[in-house]
TIVO-2410 file (N, C-alpha, C; in nm, 3 decimals):
# residues 160
REC num residu      c1      c2      c3 atome chaine
REC   1      X  17.127  10.083   6.732     N      A
REC   1      X  17.049  10.237   6.705    CA      A
REC   1      X  16.945  10.189   6.657     C      A
REC   2      X  16.928  10.131   6.523     N      A
REC   2      X  16.808  10.153   6.483    CA      A
REC   2      X  16.692  10.056   6.596     C      A
REC   3      X  16.760   9.956   6.627     N      A
REC   3      X  16.646   9.849   6.737    CA      A
REC   3      X  16.628   9.955   6.838     C      A
REC   4      X  16.681  10.053   6.902     N      A
REC   4      X  16.629  10.108   7.005    CA      A
REC   4      X  16.546  10.233   6.935     C      A
REC   5      X  16.537  10.291   6.827     N      A
REC   5      X  16.453  10.380   6.785    CA      A
REC   5      X  16.330  10.322   6.758     C      A
REC   6      X  16.311  10.197   6.697     N      A
REC   6      X  16.201  10.107   6.668    CA      A
REC   6      X  16.151  10.063   6.799     C      A
REC   7      X  16.218  10.046   6.913     N      A
REC   7      X  16.161  10.022   7.009    CA      A
REC   7      X  16.088  10.140   7.078     C      A
REC   8      X  16.139  10.276   7.081     N      A
REC   8      X  16.105  10.384   7.127    CA      A
REC   8      X  15.967  10.422   7.049     C      A
REC   9      X  15.972  10.406   6.908     N      A
REC   9      X  15.832  10.435   6.839    CA      A
REC   9      X  15.732  10.323   6.849     C      A
REC  10      X  15.757  10.200   6.879     N      A
REC  10      X  15.690  10.108   6.944    CA      A
REC  10      X  15.625  10.133   7.042     C      A
REC  11      X  15.679  10.162   7.141     N      A
REC  11      X  15.618  10.180   7.284    CA      A
REC  11      X  15.527  10.336   7.293     C      A
REC  12      X  15.553  10.411   7.207     N      A
REC  12      X  15.517  10.554   7.170    CA      A
REC  12      X  15.374  10.506   7.105     C      A
REC  13      X  15.358  10.434   7.006     N      A
REC  13      X  15.263  10.395   6.940    CA      A
REC  13      X  15.156  10.291   7.039     C      A
REC  14      X  15.214  10.202   7.115     N      A
REC  14      X  15.137  10.112   7.206    CA      A
REC  14      X  15.077  10.212   7.326     C      A
REC  15      X  15.139  10.302   7.385     N      A
REC  15      X  15.110  10.435   7.442    CA      A
REC  15      X  14.969  10.509   7.360     C      A
REC  16      X  14.980  10.526   7.282     N      A
REC  16      X  14.870  10.626   7.191    CA      A
REC  16      X  14.759  10.550   7.192     C      A
REC  17      X  14.792  10.414   7.129     N      A
REC  17      X  14.653  10.307   7.112    CA      A
REC  17      X  14.578  10.300   7.240     C      A
REC  18      X  14.677  10.258   7.365     N      A
REC  18      X  14.618  10.233   7.489    CA      A
REC  18      X  14.543  10.396   7.549     C      A
REC  19      X  14.590  10.466   7.532     N      A
REC  19      X  14.511  10.602   7.541    CA      A
REC  19      X  14.379  10.621   7.491     C      A
REC  20      X  14.423  10.602   7.354     N      A
REC  20      X  14.301  10.613   7.259    CA      A
REC  20      X  14.201  10.548   7.282     C      A
REC  21      X  14.230  10.421   7.305     N      A
REC  21      X  14.140  10.297   7.329    CA      A
REC  21      X  14.056  10.304   7.480     C      A
REC  22      X  14.119  10.380   7.546     N      A
REC  22      X  14.042  10.430   7.698    CA      A
REC  22      X  14.070  10.314   7.783     C      A
REC  23      X  14.147  10.201   7.789     N      A
REC  23      X  14.128  10.084   7.846    CA      A
REC  23      X  14.150  10.129   8.010     C      A
REC  24      X  14.042  10.080   8.063     N      A
REC  24      X  14.030  10.099   8.208    CA      A
REC  24      X  14.099   9.985   8.286     C      A
REC  25      X  14.059   9.891   8.251     N      A
REC  25      X  14.114   9.751   8.313    CA      A
REC  25      X  14.221   9.672   8.216     C      A
REC  26      X  14.288   9.598   8.255     N      A
REC  26      X  14.388   9.514   8.239    CA      A
REC  26      X  14.356   9.385   8.203     C      A
REC  27      X  14.239   9.350   8.224     N      A
REC  27      X  14.230   9.226   8.192    CA      A
REC  27      X  14.198   9.165   8.037     C      A
REC  28      X  14.136   9.283   7.959     N      A
REC  28      X  14.130   9.230   7.827    CA      A
REC  28      X  14.227   9.338   7.724     C      A
REC  29      X  14.288   9.385   7.802     N      A
REC  29      X  14.387   9.477   7.728    CA      A
REC  29      X  14.476   9.417   7.581     C      A
REC  30      X  14.495   9.290   7.620     N      A
REC  30      X  14.550   9.243   7.510    CA      A
REC  30      X  14.488   9.220   7.376     C      A
REC  31      X  14.334   9.159   7.412     N      A
REC  31      X  14.248   9.152   7.277    CA      A
REC  31      X  14.234   9.256   7.237     C      A
REC  32      X  14.173   9.387   7.309     N      A
REC  32      X  14.178   9.501   7.239    CA      A
REC  32      X  14.274   9.567   7.175     C      A
REC  33      X  14.423   9.564   7.235     N      A
REC  33      X  14.519   9.586   7.165    CA      A
REC  33      X  14.540   9.521   7.044     C      A
REC  34      X  14.525   9.391   7.043     N      A
REC  34      X  14.529   9.298   6.922    CA      A
REC  34      X  14.426   9.358   6.821     C      A
REC  35      X  14.297   9.408   6.837     N      A
REC  35      X  14.222   9.451   6.768    CA      A
REC  35      X  14.253   9.561   6.708     C      A
REC  36      X  14.277   9.671   6.752     N      A
REC  36      X  14.309   9.801   6.740    CA      A
REC  36      X  14.446   9.805   6.671     C      A
REC  37      X  14.533   9.740   6.698     N      A
REC  37      X  14.688   9.738   6.641    CA      A
REC  37      X  14.677   9.733   6.519     C      A
REC  38      X  14.620   9.633   6.449     N      A
REC  38      X  14.658   9.618   6.285    CA      A
REC  38      X  14.562   9.702   6.204     C      A
REC  39      X  14.433   9.769   6.295     N      A
REC  39      X  14.367   9.856   6.211    CA      A
REC  39      X  14.373   9.994   6.219     C      A
REC  40      X  14.344  10.078   6.108     N      A
REC  40      X  14.346  10.188   6.149    CA      A
REC  40      X  14.250  10.243   6.255     C      A
REC  41      X  14.298  10.345   6.351     N      A
REC  41      X  14.220  10.407   6.423    CA      A
REC  41      X  14.074  10.440   6.390     C      A
REC  42      X  14.093  10.505   6.298     N      A
REC  42      X  13.949  10.560   6.206    CA      A
REC  42      X  13.925  10.485   6.090     C      A
REC  43      X  13.845  10.369   6.092     N      A
REC  43      X  13.826  10.327   5.945    CA      A
REC  43      X  13.764  10.368   5.869     C      A
REC  44      X  13.658  10.491   5.901     N      A
REC  44      X  13.599  10.560   5.787    CA      A
REC  44      X  13.587  10.699   5.871     C      A
REC  45      X  13.609  10.768   5.780     N      A
REC  45      X  13.594  10.937   5.810    CA      A
REC  45      X  13.474  10.989   5.863     C      A
REC  46      X  13.457  11.039   5.989     N      A
REC  46      X  13.338  11.098   6.013    CA      A
REC  46      X  13.252  11.194   5.916     C      A
REC  47      X  13.119  11.202   5.931     N      A
REC  47      X  13.069  11.279   5.832    CA      A
REC  47      X  13.078  11.390   5.834     C      A
REC  48      X  13.099  11.469   5.941     N      A
REC  48      X  13.118  11.611   5.954    CA      A
REC  48      X  13.297  11.619   5.899     C      A
REC  49      X  13.341  11.567   5.898     N      A
REC  49      X  13.475  11.619   5.903    CA      A
REC  49      X  13.491  11.545   5.718     C      A
REC  50      X  13.426  11.470   5.671     N      A
REC  50      X  13.404  11.433   5.516    CA      A
REC  50      X  13.359  11.543   5.460     C      A
REC  51      X  13.247  11.613   5.525     N      A
REC  51      X  13.179  11.719   5.476    CA      A
REC  51      X  13.230  11.878   5.452     C      A
REC  52      X  13.337  11.867   5.557     N      A
REC  52      X  13.425  11.994   5.542    CA      A
REC  52      X  13.338  12.080   5.663     C      A
REC  53      X  13.425  12.174   5.721     N      A
REC  53      X  13.348  12.290   5.808    CA      A
REC  53      X  13.239  12.334   5.767     C      A
REC  54      X  13.162  12.366   5.832     N      A
REC  54      X  13.028  12.427   5.804    CA      A
REC  54      X  13.068  12.586   5.821     C      A
REC  55      X  12.998  12.650   5.701     N      A
REC  55      X  13.019  12.789   5.700    CA      A
REC  55      X  12.894  12.862   5.793     C      A
REC  56      X  12.949  12.969   5.793     N      A
REC  56      X  12.860  13.088   5.876    CA      A
REC  56      X  12.716  13.079   5.811     C      A
REC  57      X  12.725  13.091   5.705     N      A
REC  57      X  12.621  13.107   5.609    CA      A
REC  57      X  12.535  12.992   5.602     C      A
REC  58      X  12.583  12.855   5.620     N      A
REC  58      X  12.508  12.712   5.637    CA      A
REC  58      X  12.451  12.732   5.790     C      A
REC  59      X  12.556  12.766   5.915     N      A
REC  59      X  12.504  12.752   6.032    CA      A
REC  59      X  12.380  12.871   6.057     C      A
REC  60      X  12.372  12.991   5.975     N      A
REC  60      X  12.293  13.074   5.974    CA      A
REC  60      X  12.147  13.045   5.961     C      A
REC  61      X  12.020  12.994   6.034     N      A
REC  61      X  11.925  12.981   5.963    CA      A
REC  61      X  11.808  13.120   5.954     C      A
REC  62      X  11.857  13.208   5.969     N      A
REC  62      X  11.755  13.327   5.973    CA      A
REC  62      X  11.743  13.349   5.806     C      A
REC  63      X  11.631  13.413   5.768     N      A
REC  63      X  11.622  13.439   5.649    CA      A
REC  63      X  11.662  13.584   5.604     C      A
REC  64      X  11.682  13.643   5.493     N      A
REC  64      X  11.727  13.750   5.441    CA      A
REC  64      X  11.641  13.840   5.511     C      A
REC  65      X  11.499  13.817   5.500     N      A
REC  65      X  11.406  13.929   5.540    CA      A
REC  65      X  11.406  13.937   5.690     C      A
REC  66      X  11.431  13.807   5.778     N      A
REC  66      X  11.439  13.830   5.922    CA      A
REC  66      X  11.571  13.935   5.913     C      A
REC  67      X  11.649  13.906   5.884     N      A
REC  67      X  11.797  13.984   5.890    CA      A
REC  67      X  11.788  14.121   5.837     C      A
REC  68      X  11.704  14.145   5.753     N      A
REC  68      X  11.658  14.279   5.728    CA      A
REC  68      X  11.561  14.375   5.796     C      A
REC  69      X  11.481  14.267   5.858     N      A
REC  69      X  11.393  14.333   5.996    CA      A
REC  69      X  11.489  14.358   6.118     C      A
REC  70      X  11.595  14.301   6.140     N      A
REC  70      X  11.646  14.310   6.254    CA      A
REC  70      X  11.734  14.443   6.246     C      A
REC  71      X  11.747  14.476   6.152     N      A
REC  71      X  11.841  14.620   6.155    CA      A
REC  71      X  11.767  14.691   6.210     C      A
REC  72      X  11.830  14.809   6.289     N      A
REC  72      X  11.772  14.880   6.345    CA      A
REC  72      X  11.824  15.027   6.372     C      A
REC  73      X  11.778  15.104   6.428     N      A
REC  73      X  11.847  15.259   6.459    CA      A
REC  73      X  11.948  15.226   6.568     C      A
REC  74      X  12.026  15.313   6.575     N      A
REC  74      X  12.137  15.290   6.677    CA      A
REC  74      X  12.117  15.390   6.808     C      A
REC  75      X  12.005  15.485   6.786     N      A
REC  75      X  11.967  15.538   6.885    CA      A
REC  75      X  11.847  15.504   6.960     C      A
REC  76      X  11.793  15.422   6.922     N      A
REC  76      X  11.660  15.355   6.989    CA      A
REC  76      X  11.699  15.292   7.130     C      A
REC  77      X  11.601  15.316   7.208     N      A
REC  77      X  11.608  15.239   7.338    CA      A
REC  77      X  11.687  15.292   7.445     C      A
REC  78      X  11.641  15.228   7.590     N      A
REC  78      X  11.749  15.317   7.713    CA      A
REC  78      X  11.852  15.244   7.702     C      A
REC  79      X  11.978  15.313   7.688     N      A
REC  79      X  12.099  15.267   7.718    CA      A
REC  79      X  12.151  15.161   7.858     C      A
REC  80      X  12.189  15.050   7.830     N      A
REC  80      X  12.264  14.965   7.949    CA      A
REC  80      X  12.374  15.007   7.969     C      A
REC  81      X  12.458  14.991   7.893     N      A
REC  81      X  12.561  14.999   7.879    CA      A
REC  81      X  12.668  14.956   7.786     C      A
REC  82      X  12.795  14.942   7.779     N      A
REC  82      X  12.874  14.874   7.715    CA      A
REC  82      X  12.922  14.720   7.746     C      A
REC  83      X  12.953  14.629   7.657     N      A
REC  83      X  13.003  14.500   7.725    CA      A
REC  83      X  13.073  14.429   7.581     C      A
REC  84      X  13.171  14.369   7.612     N      A
REC  84      X  13.276  14.294   7.545    CA      A
REC  84      X  13.188  14.151   7.493     C      A
REC  85      X  13.157  14.150   7.363     N      A
REC  85      X  13.069  13.998   7.336    CA      A
REC  85      X  13.159  13.924   7.228     C      A
REC  86      X  13.133  13.819   7.255     N      A
REC  86      X  13.216  13.711   7.161    CA      A
REC  86      X  13.096  13.603   7.090     C      A
REC  87      X  13.143  13.539   6.997     N      A
REC  87      X  13.050  13.459   6.907    CA      A
REC  87      X  12.961  13.354   7.014     C      A
REC  88      X  12.841  13.364   7.021     N      A
REC  88      X  12.743  13.280   7.137    CA      A
REC  88      X  12.756  13.154   7.052     C      A
REC  89      X  12.687  13.059   7.079     N      A
REC  89      X  12.657  12.923   7.016    CA      A
REC  89      X  12.606  12.938   6.861     C      A
REC  90      X  12.676  12.902   6.772     N      A
REC  90      X  12.605  12.882   6.653    CA      A
REC  90      X  12.476  12.793   6.633     C      A
REC  91      X  12.489  12.716   6.732     N      A
REC  91      X  12.359  12.616   6.698    CA      A
REC  91      X  12.241  12.684   6.757     C      A
REC  92      X  12.250  12.770   6.812     N      A
REC  92      X  12.108  12.863   6.859    CA      A
REC  92      X  12.073  12.972   6.765     C      A
REC  93      X  11.947  12.931   6.698     N      A
REC  93      X  11.913  13.019   6.625    CA      A
REC  93      X  11.891  13.193   6.653     C      A
REC  94      X  11.855  13.279   6.580     N      A
REC  94      X  11.785  13.397   6.589    CA      A
REC  94      X  11.908  13.492   6.638     C      A
REC  95      X  11.825  13.615   6.683     N      A
REC  95      X  11.890  13.712   6.730    CA      A
REC  95      X  11.910  13.741   6.853     C      A
REC  96      X  12.019  13.722   6.918     N      A
REC  96      X  12.003  13.741   7.095    CA      A
REC  96      X  12.148  13.798   7.100     C      A
REC  97      X  12.146  13.818   7.276     N      A
REC  97      X  12.259  13.863   7.319    CA      A
REC  97      X  12.232  13.797   7.480     C      A
REC  98      X  12.343  13.713   7.504     N      A
REC  98      X  12.329  13.691   7.667    CA      A
REC  98      X  12.429  13.764   7.732     C      A
REC  99      X  12.367  13.850   7.828     N      A
REC  99      X  12.448  13.942   7.889    CA      A
REC  99      X  12.392  13.969   8.037     C      A
REC 100      X  12.497  13.997   8.139     N      A
REC 100      X  12.470  14.027   8.296    CA      A
REC 100      X  12.387  14.166   8.290     C      A
REC 101      X  12.409  14.242   8.186     N      A
REC 101      X  12.329  14.409   8.188    CA      A
REC 101      X  12.171  14.370   8.236     C      A
REC 102      X  12.112  14.268   8.200     N      A
REC 102      X  11.996  14.257   8.225    CA      A
REC 102      X  11.936  14.133   8.295     C      A
REC 103      X  11.857  14.158   8.404     N      A
REC 103      X  11.798  14.062   8.494    CA      A
REC 103      X  11.686  13.962   8.458     C      A
REC 104      X  11.616  14.023   8.339     N      A
REC 104      X  11.528  13.913   8.300    CA      A
REC 104      X  11.528  13.954   8.125     C      A
REC 105      X  11.446  13.860   8.053     N      A
REC 105      X  11.463  13.824   7.938    CA      A
REC 105      X  11.382  13.962   7.861     C      A
REC 106      X  11.445  14.075   7.790     N      A
REC 106      X  11.371  14.153   7.753    CA      A
REC 106      X  11.427  14.193   7.591     C      A
REC 107      X  11.343  14.244   7.489     N      A
REC 107      X  11.414  14.307   7.372    CA      A
REC 107      X  11.465  14.409   7.389     C      A
REC 108      X  11.575  14.410   7.301     N      A
REC 108      X  11.650  14.505   7.280    CA      A
REC 108      X  11.739  14.558   7.153     C      A
REC 109      X  11.861  14.613   7.153     N      A
REC 109      X  11.945  14.637   7.062    CA      A
REC 109      X  12.089  14.644   7.079     C      A
REC 110      X  12.174  14.596   6.997     N      A
REC 110      X  12.318  14.603   6.994    CA      A
REC 110      X  12.361  14.683   6.903     C      A
REC 111      X  12.446  14.809   6.934     N      A
REC 111      X  12.493  14.880   6.827    CA      A
REC 111      X  12.662  14.833   6.828     C      A
REC 112      X  12.733  14.830   6.724     N      A
REC 112      X  12.888  14.796   6.690    CA      A
REC 112      X  12.906  14.965   6.708     C      A
REC 113      X  13.020  15.026   6.759     N      A
REC 113      X  13.010  15.169   6.769    CA      A
REC 113      X  13.141  15.230   6.645     C      A
REC 114      X  13.211  15.133   6.624     N      A
REC 114      X  13.309  15.175   6.492    CA      A
REC 114      X  13.223  15.198   6.373     C      A
REC 115      X  13.133  15.088   6.333     N      A
REC 115      X  13.057  15.096   6.202    CA      A
REC 115      X  12.932  15.185   6.214     C      A
REC 116      X  12.885  15.165   6.356     N      A
REC 116      X  12.737  15.223   6.388    CA      A
REC 116      X  12.627  15.132   6.349     C      A
REC 117      X  12.658  15.022   6.315     N      A
REC 117      X  12.560  14.927   6.263    CA      A
REC 117      X  12.479  14.887   6.407     C      A
REC 118      X  12.368  14.856   6.381     N      A
REC 118      X  12.295  14.794   6.479    CA      A
REC 118      X  12.189  14.708   6.469     C      A
REC 119      X  12.118  14.622   6.551     N      A
REC 119      X  12.060  14.509   6.543    CA      A
REC 119      X  11.970  14.479   6.656     C      A
REC 120      X  11.869  14.426   6.634     N      A
REC 120      X  11.766  14.423   6.702    CA      A
REC 120      X  11.772  14.278   6.772     C      A
REC 121      X  11.777  14.253   6.922     N      A
REC 121      X  11.805  14.139   6.976    CA      A
REC 121      X  11.728  14.104   7.082     C      A
REC 122      X  11.715  13.998   7.136     N      A
REC 122      X  11.633  13.962   7.276    CA      A
REC 122      X  11.755  13.932   7.353     C      A
REC 123      X  11.757  14.019   7.466     N      A
REC 123      X  11.859  14.011   7.581    CA      A
REC 123      X  11.818  13.944   7.648     C      A
REC 124      X  11.922  13.839   7.720     N      A
REC 124      X  11.882  13.700   7.761    CA      A
REC 124      X  12.000  13.742   7.900     C      A
REC 125      X  11.917  13.710   8.022     N      A
REC 125      X  12.019  13.755   8.138    CA      A
REC 125      X  12.122  13.647   8.164     C      A
REC 126      X  12.257  13.636   8.188     N      A
REC 126      X  12.326  13.519   8.258    CA      A
REC 126      X  12.392  13.590   8.351     C      A
REC 127      X  12.448  13.528   8.446     N      A
REC 127      X  12.511  13.541   8.576    CA      A
REC 127      X  12.647  13.606   8.591     C      A
REC 128      X  12.669  13.700   8.665     N      A
REC 128      X  12.768  13.770   8.674    CA      A
REC 128      X  12.761  13.899   8.675     C      A
REC 129      X  12.886  13.949   8.711     N      A
REC 129      X  12.858  14.133   8.710    CA      A
REC 129      X  12.869  14.168   8.596     C      A
REC 130      X  12.781  14.300   8.617     N      A
REC 130      X  12.752  14.367   8.462    CA      A
REC 130      X  12.878  14.397   8.368     C      A
REC 131      X  12.994  14.407   8.445     N      A
REC 131      X  13.127  14.400   8.325    CA      A
REC 131      X  13.169  14.274   8.256     C      A
REC 132      X  13.108  14.161   8.328     N      A
REC 132      X  13.149  14.041   8.249    CA      A
REC 132      X  13.125  14.043   8.112     C      A
REC 133      X  13.205  13.965   8.031     N      A
REC 133      X  13.143  13.932   7.858    CA      A
REC 133      X  13.035  13.905   7.856     C      A
REC 134      X  12.969  13.905   7.750     N      A
REC 134      X  12.876  13.865   7.652    CA      A
REC 134      X  12.866  13.768   7.537     C      A
REC 135      X  12.760  13.691   7.527     N      A
REC 135      X  12.783  13.618   7.398    CA      A
REC 135      X  12.670  13.682   7.293     C      A
REC 136      X  12.703  13.705   7.172     N      A
REC 136      X  12.606  13.760   7.076    CA      A
REC 136      X  12.576  13.644   6.960     C      A
REC 137      X  12.477  13.625   6.934     N      A
REC 137      X  12.431  13.506   6.821    CA      A
REC 137      X  12.483  13.526   6.695     C      A
REC 138      X  12.526  13.404   6.644     N      A
REC 138      X  12.578  13.394   6.487    CA      A
REC 138      X  12.499  13.515   6.383     C      A
REC 139      X  12.381  13.522   6.393     N      A
REC 139      X  12.295  13.580   6.294    CA      A
REC 139      X  12.333  13.743   6.338     C      A
REC 140      X  12.312  13.780   6.451     N      A
REC 140      X  12.357  13.930   6.490    CA      A
REC 140      X  12.488  13.958   6.453     C      A
REC 141      X  12.566  13.887   6.481     N      A
REC 141      X  12.711  13.913   6.435    CA      A
REC 141      X  12.702  13.939   6.274     C      A
REC 142      X  12.649  13.855   6.190     N      A
REC 142      X  12.659  13.837   6.072    CA      A
REC 142      X  12.596  13.988   6.031     C      A
REC 143      X  12.495  14.049   6.097     N      A
REC 143      X  12.419  14.149   6.041    CA      A
REC 143      X  12.474  14.300   6.070     C      A
REC 144      X  12.600  14.270   6.179     N      A
REC 144      X  12.673  14.374   6.232    CA      A
REC 144      X  12.797  14.389   6.150     C      A
REC 145      X  12.854  14.303   6.081     N      A
REC 145      X  12.939  14.291   5.991    CA      A
REC 145      X  13.078  14.287   6.020     C      A
REC 146      X  13.061  14.207   6.158     N      A
REC 146      X  13.195  14.201   6.221    CA      A
REC 146      X  13.266  14.034   6.227     C      A
REC 147      X  13.391  14.049   6.245     N      A
REC 147      X  13.453  13.902   6.212    CA      A
REC 147      X  13.402  13.815   6.327     C      A
REC 148      X  13.357  13.702   6.313     N      A
REC 148      X  13.303  13.589   6.398    CA      A
REC 148      X  13.401  13.541   6.507     C      A
REC 149      X  13.474  13.573   6.475     N      A
REC 149      X  13.612  13.526   6.581    CA      A
REC 149      X  13.680  13.637   6.680     C      A
REC 150      X  13.638  13.743   6.617     N      A
REC 150      X  13.663  13.878   6.730    CA      A
REC 150      X  13.614  13.877   6.839     C      A
REC 151      X  13.646  13.951   6.948     N      A
REC 151      X  13.579  13.989   7.045    CA      A
REC 151      X  13.554  14.132   7.046     C      A
REC 152      X  13.405  14.180   7.009     N      A
REC 152      X  13.374  14.281   7.000    CA      A
REC 152      X  13.308  14.392   7.093     C      A
REC 153      X  13.320  14.538   7.124     N      A
REC 153      X  13.282  14.595   7.187    CA      A
REC 153      X  13.142  14.649   7.148     C      A
REC 154      X  13.046  14.637   7.218     N      A
REC 154      X  12.897  14.678   7.194    CA      A
REC 154      X  12.837  14.744   7.276     C      A
REC 155      X  12.777  14.852   7.223     N      A
REC 155      X  12.664  14.906   7.340    CA      A
REC 155      X  12.548  14.837   7.325     C      A
REC 156      X  12.449  14.830   7.458     N      A
REC 156      X  12.368  14.746   7.463    CA      A
REC 156      X  12.238  14.864   7.509     C      A
REC 157      X  12.153  14.847   7.424     N      A
REC 157      X  12.001  14.914   7.484    CA      A
REC 157      X  11.890  14.822   7.515     C      A
REC 158      X  11.783  14.866   7.589     N      A
REC 158      X  11.684  14.778   7.636    CA      A
REC 158      X  11.564  14.857   7.502     C      A
REC 159      X  11.489  14.787   7.476     N      A
REC 159      X  11.383  14.820   7.382    CA      A
REC 159      X  11.437  14.856   7.244     C      A
REC 160      X  11.349  14.951   7.169     N      A
REC 160      X  11.395  14.993   7.044    CA      A
REC 160      X  11.317  14.936   6.948     C      A
***
């Protein structure tokens, strides 16, 4: 019984190593397997993992002055409509909303109706029907005070 269990786990381990190694040919699989088999798959921890996950505060490169300047009145600008927004790429700095509600890049604002908080953003067009979802910058979501993992409904205005 133990022999069968050992064989199954050995086969599973072998399959995992082969998959991880990404071996496309069979000619040198044995040499690669011998190299990987005795050593840990990751000899050293990648820096990003060792440092821990980045916080929203660390990823948001806007200054307190920029965040304060981005706060706007909820009623300014021409209403374009409502959209459901998710967090856009945290690697892209600034205050922006990528949305199908505009056809050209233009200044605007986004209001979160539940709190009434509003933020000035650059409206950036994306393809799709006006009812498709939008992506909101990390900095804008932080100013609105909404959870970064939520889908939020926002009112979009041009100008402001």
